[in-house]
C-alpha atoms as one frame of an Amber mdcrd trajectory, in Angstrom:
protein
 -43.789  -8.037 -18.732 -42.136  -9.328 -21.892 -42.585 -12.734 -23.443 -41.090
 -14.597 -26.349 -42.051 -17.739 -28.240 -40.166 -21.039 -27.975 -40.573 -24.446
 -29.536 -40.705 -27.368 -27.097 -41.375 -31.063 -27.318 -44.607 -31.812 -25.460
 -44.916 -35.448 -24.393 -48.107 -35.385 -22.307 -51.662 -35.501 -23.539 -53.017
 -36.681 -26.863 -51.538 -33.879 -28.971 -47.856 -34.391 -28.175 -44.949 -33.402
 -30.392 -43.192 -30.133 -31.134 -45.345 -27.176 -30.052 -44.893 -23.424 -29.685
 -45.590 -21.572 -26.476 -45.051 -18.220 -24.792 -42.415 -17.958 -22.069 -41.289
 -15.005 -19.958 -38.442 -13.089 -21.522 -36.460 -12.530 -18.371 -34.877  -9.145
 -17.855 -32.111 -10.230 -15.497 -32.103 -10.394 -11.716 -32.250  -7.608  -9.160
 -29.379  -7.691  -6.689 -29.830  -6.977  -3.018 -27.965  -3.697  -3.509 -30.357
  -2.624  -6.276 -33.319  -3.599  -4.097 -31.951  -1.526  -1.216 -31.421   1.493
  -3.489 -34.979   1.283  -4.856 -36.563   0.951  -1.403 -34.462   3.802  -0.007
 -35.415   5.951  -3.003 -39.141   5.467  -2.435 -39.133   5.787   1.348 -37.699
   7.982   4.064 -35.244   5.263   5.064 -31.517   5.519   4.495 -29.846   2.657
   2.618 -28.280   1.361   5.876 -31.732   1.235   7.490 -33.159  -0.675   4.507
 -30.209  -3.084   4.579 -30.762  -3.751   8.295 -34.488  -4.299   7.789 -33.958
  -6.650   4.816 -31.340  -8.680   6.667 -33.647  -8.950   9.687 -36.569  -9.962
   7.445 -34.488 -12.710   5.828 -33.293 -14.048   9.186 -36.782 -14.016  10.704
 -38.404 -15.740   7.680 -35.725 -18.449   7.508 -35.811 -18.951  11.276 -39.601
 -19.239  11.363 -39.828 -21.637   8.422 -37.053 -23.824   9.868 -39.271 -24.125
  12.952 -42.348 -25.124  10.950 -44.007 -21.713  11.074 -45.782 -20.225   8.047
 -44.932 -16.558   7.463 -47.596 -14.274   5.931 -46.665 -10.981   4.288 -49.753
  -8.849   3.579 -48.485  -7.417   0.289 -47.023 -10.658  -1.117 -48.242 -13.956
   0.289 -47.100 -16.835   2.470 -43.890 -18.797   2.910 -44.825 -22.302   4.094
 -42.337 -25.055   4.983 -43.129 -28.608   3.894 -41.495 -32.018   3.743 -40.937
 -34.370   0.863 -41.059 -37.857   2.376 -41.160 -41.495   1.365 -44.503 -43.210
   2.017 -44.317 -46.215   4.336 -46.783 -49.040   5.023 -46.974 -48.602   8.809
 -46.495 -45.665  11.212 -43.651 -47.550  12.912 -41.592 -47.442   9.687 -41.741
 -43.659   9.504 -38.732 -41.872  10.968 -36.350 -39.055  10.032 -34.604 -41.260
   7.437 -37.812 -41.363   5.365 -37.699 -37.573   4.909 -36.263 -36.781   1.482
 -36.033 -33.039   1.880 -37.384 -29.869   3.380 -38.586 -27.069   1.134 -40.340
 -23.738   1.445 -43.297 -22.969  -0.781 -44.190 -19.378  -1.630 -47.869 -18.789
  -2.415 -48.849 -15.327  -3.578 -51.923 -13.892  -1.869 -55.041 -12.614  -3.655
 -53.757  -9.024  -3.790 -50.477 -10.078  -5.451 -52.259 -12.531  -7.792 -54.576
  -9.747  -8.936 -51.593  -7.519  -9.680 -50.065 -10.352 -11.719 -53.333 -10.861
 -13.625 -53.470  -7.214 -14.634 -49.841  -7.074 -15.797 -49.676  -6.187 -19.463
 -47.791  -8.564 -21.736 -45.634  -7.453 -24.658 -43.909  -9.614 -27.268 -40.138
  -9.250 -27.480 -38.425 -10.859 -30.439 -35.048 -12.023 -29.148 -31.964 -12.344
 -31.311 -31.236 -16.002 -32.150 -28.784 -17.663 -29.769 -25.227 -17.663 -31.059
 -25.844 -14.876 -33.590 -22.720 -12.784 -34.114 -23.024  -9.591 -36.061 -19.790
  -8.394 -37.626 -19.952  -5.167 -39.570 -16.420  -5.462 -40.964 -15.993  -6.915
 -44.418 -13.538  -9.726 -44.979 -11.146  -8.887 -47.839 -11.447 -11.276 -50.767
  -8.166 -12.772 -52.026  -7.515 -12.142 -55.792
């Protein structure tokens, strides 16, 4: 995994101010098509079979979480639905209007966490934002 260094204003704690910290240097996003190709390439499944399985997995996970069910995947972790709600003084005041939102939390399991812990980190020095390199010389007027 690659990281780079950024400068950020830190406003919490006693040592606030401008600080430097490591952040992930993201390498883009993998599309569903790329995911399907990789899975098909490392298994005996055809791309259509992988597509069907992925679509079914997505439907089942979203369906289960919308019904308050936690979904555990042995190789990854759990998808758990939860509510963000406004706190009220009495139980009688609590109703659906006090619910601010519904979210799904993903928690990696021990196996996945251990894989993340053993991932090697490498510094990548990014080009400054807005840098334009132009190799052509501008003619100078006499």
